[in-house]
C-alpha positions as CSV (number, residue, x, y, z in Angstrom):
1,X,73.2,91.9,-108.9
2,X,74.6,88.8,-107.2
3,X,72.5,86.8,-104.7
4,X,73.4,86.8,-101.0
5,X,74.4,83.1,-101.3
6,X,77.0,83.9,-104.0
7,X,78.5,86.6,-101.8
8,X,79.4,84.1,-99.1
9,X,83.0,83.1,-99.7
10,X,85.2,80.6,-98.1
11,X,88.2,82.2,-96.5
12,X,90.7,80.2,-98.5
13,X,89.2,81.6,-101.8
14,X,88.9,85.2,-100.7
15,X,92.5,86.1,-101.0
16,X,92.6,85.1,-104.7
17,X,89.4,87.0,-105.5
18,X,90.7,90.1,-103.8
19,X,94.1,89.8,-105.6
20,X,92.2,89.9,-108.9
21,X,90.2,92.9,-107.9
22,X,93.4,94.7,-106.7
23,X,95.0,94.0,-110.1
24,X,92.0,95.8,-111.6
25,X,92.8,98.8,-109.5
26,X,89.9,98.3,-107.0
27,X,90.2,99.6,-103.4
28,X,89.3,96.9,-100.9
29,X,87.6,97.7,-97.6
30,X,87.2,95.2,-94.7
31,X,84.5,95.7,-92.1
32,X,83.5,93.2,-89.4
33,X,81.0,92.5,-86.7
34,X,78.7,90.0,-85.0
35,X,75.5,91.3,-86.7
36,X,73.4,89.2,-84.4
37,X,70.2,91.0,-85.2
38,X,70.6,93.3,-88.1
39,X,69.5,96.8,-87.3
40,X,69.7,100.3,-88.8
41,X,73.1,101.0,-87.1
42,X,74.6,98.0,-88.9
43,X,73.2,99.2,-92.2
44,X,74.6,102.7,-91.7
45,X,78.0,101.3,-90.6
46,X,78.2,99.1,-93.7
47,X,77.1,101.9,-96.0
48,X,79.8,104.1,-94.5
49,X,82.4,101.3,-94.9
50,X,81.4,100.9,-98.6
51,X,81.9,104.6,-99.2
52,X,85.6,104.1,-98.3
53,X,86.4,102.0,-101.4
54,X,85.2,100.0,-104.4
55,X,84.8,96.5,-102.8
56,X,83.4,95.8,-99.4
57,X,84.3,92.6,-97.6
58,X,82.4,92.0,-94.4
59,X,83.8,89.5,-91.8
60,X,81.1,88.0,-89.6
61,X,82.1,86.6,-86.2
62,X,81.6,82.8,-86.0
63,X,79.1,81.6,-83.3
64,X,81.9,80.7,-81.0
65,X,83.3,84.3,-81.2
66,X,79.9,85.9,-80.5
67,X,79.4,83.7,-77.4
68,X,82.7,84.9,-76.1
69,X,82.1,88.6,-76.9
70,X,78.4,88.9,-76.0
71,X,77.8,86.3,-73.3
72,X,75.0,83.8,-72.5
73,X,72.1,83.5,-74.9
74,X,74.0,84.9,-77.9
75,X,74.1,84.6,-80.7
76,X,70.4,84.8,-81.4
77,X,71.0,83.8,-85.1
78,X,73.3,81.1,-86.4
79,X,76.5,82.4,-88.1
80,X,75.3,81.4,-91.6
81,X,71.9,83.2,-91.1
82,X,73.8,86.3,-89.9
83,X,76.2,86.1,-92.8
84,X,73.3,85.8,-95.3
85,X,71.5,88.8,-93.9
86,X,74.6,90.9,-94.2
87,X,75.3,89.5,-97.8
88,X,71.8,90.6,-98.8
89,X,72.7,94.2,-98.4
90,X,73.4,96.0,-101.7
91,X,76.6,97.6,-100.4
92,X,78.2,94.3,-99.5
93,X,80.3,92.5,-102.1
94,X,81.7,89.5,-100.1
95,X,81.1,88.0,-96.7
96,X,83.4,85.6,-94.8
97,X,82.9,84.0,-91.4
98,X,85.8,84.1,-89.0
99,X,86.4,82.3,-85.6
100,X,89.2,84.6,-84.1
101,X,88.4,87.2,-81.5
102,X,89.4,90.0,-83.8
103,X,90.3,90.4,-87.5
104,X,94.1,90.7,-87.2
105,X,94.6,87.4,-89.0
106,X,92.3,88.5,-91.8
107,X,94.1,91.8,-92.2
108,X,97.3,89.8,-92.6
109,X,95.7,87.4,-95.1
110,X,93.6,89.8,-97.1
111,X,95.6,93.1,-97.0
112,X,92.7,95.4,-97.5
113,X,93.4,99.1,-98.3
114,X,91.0,100.2,-95.5
115,X,89.8,98.6,-92.2
116,X,86.4,100.2,-91.4
117,X,85.2,100.2,-87.8
118,X,82.0,101.6,-86.2
119,X,81.7,104.7,-84.2
120,X,81.9,102.7,-80.9
121,X,85.6,102.9,-81.6
122,X,88.1,105.7,-82.1
123,X,91.2,105.7,-84.3
124,X,93.2,105.0,-81.1
125,X,91.3,102.1,-79.6
126,X,90.6,99.8,-82.6
127,X,91.9,96.4,-81.5
128,X,93.7,95.8,-84.7
129,X,95.3,99.2,-85.0
130,X,98.9,98.1,-84.5
131,X,98.5,95.4,-87.2
132,X,96.8,97.8,-89.6
133,X,99.5,100.5,-89.1
134,X,102.3,97.9,-89.6
135,X,100.7,96.8,-92.9
136,X,99.9,100.3,-94.1
137,X,96.1,99.7,-93.9
138,X,94.1,102.9,-93.2
139,X,91.6,102.7,-90.4
140,X,88.4,104.5,-91.0
141,X,85.7,105.1,-88.4
142,X,82.3,105.1,-90.1
143,X,78.6,105.0,-89.5
144,X,76.3,107.0,-87.4
145,X,76.7,107.6,-83.6
146,X,76.4,104.4,-81.6
147,X,72.8,104.8,-80.6
148,X,71.7,101.4,-81.7
149,X,72.4,98.1,-79.9
150,X,71.4,94.5,-80.5
151,X,71.4,94.1,-76.7
152,X,68.8,97.0,-76.3
153,X,66.7,95.6,-79.2
154,X,66.6,92.2,-77.6
155,X,65.6,93.7,-74.2
156,X,62.8,95.7,-75.9
157,X,61.5,92.5,-77.5
158,X,61.7,90.6,-74.3
159,X,59.7,93.3,-72.4
160,X,57.0,93.7,-75.1
161,X,53.6,92.4,-74.3
162,X,52.8,89.3,-76.3
163,X,49.4,88.1,-77.4
C-alpha cells in the first residue's frame, strides 16, 4: 500500500499517470470536495465513489477556493493537511489540489470515466453536468444521505464545554 504522501500528485503529472492506467483498461473516477474536517460522510462518499471504478482520484479545493465557498474562518486545515488526510484513506489512489471554483477544468484535462458527487447533489444540479455530458463522462451520485456537515461539527466543537 502506498503512503499518503506518494498519493499526492502535481496536476501536471496526473494526466500522464491516468493515461497509463486507462491504457491498462482501468476505469477512472474523479471525486472532489473541500474536506475541511474529515468526517464519516466524507468517508462514505469516497467509498461510494471508489465503487464506481478501478482508480479514484480526489480533487481537493485549494485554500482560496474553500474561503470563497465556505466563508470566514475557513478552511480550518491548510490544503496540504486536508489533501494528506484524504490520501490516507485506503479507497483513494491519487489526490490533487485545485484552485478553481469547480472541477470543469479537471474534467477537461483528466477525462475520467465517472464524475462522482455526494448526495447533496442530484444528477440535474451538479455544477459540472454540462461539461461531463459533453465529454461523455458519467455522473454518479454516491455516499450516504447528507446528514453530516463540517459546519455542524465545528459548531458542536465550539459549544462544547472546555476544561
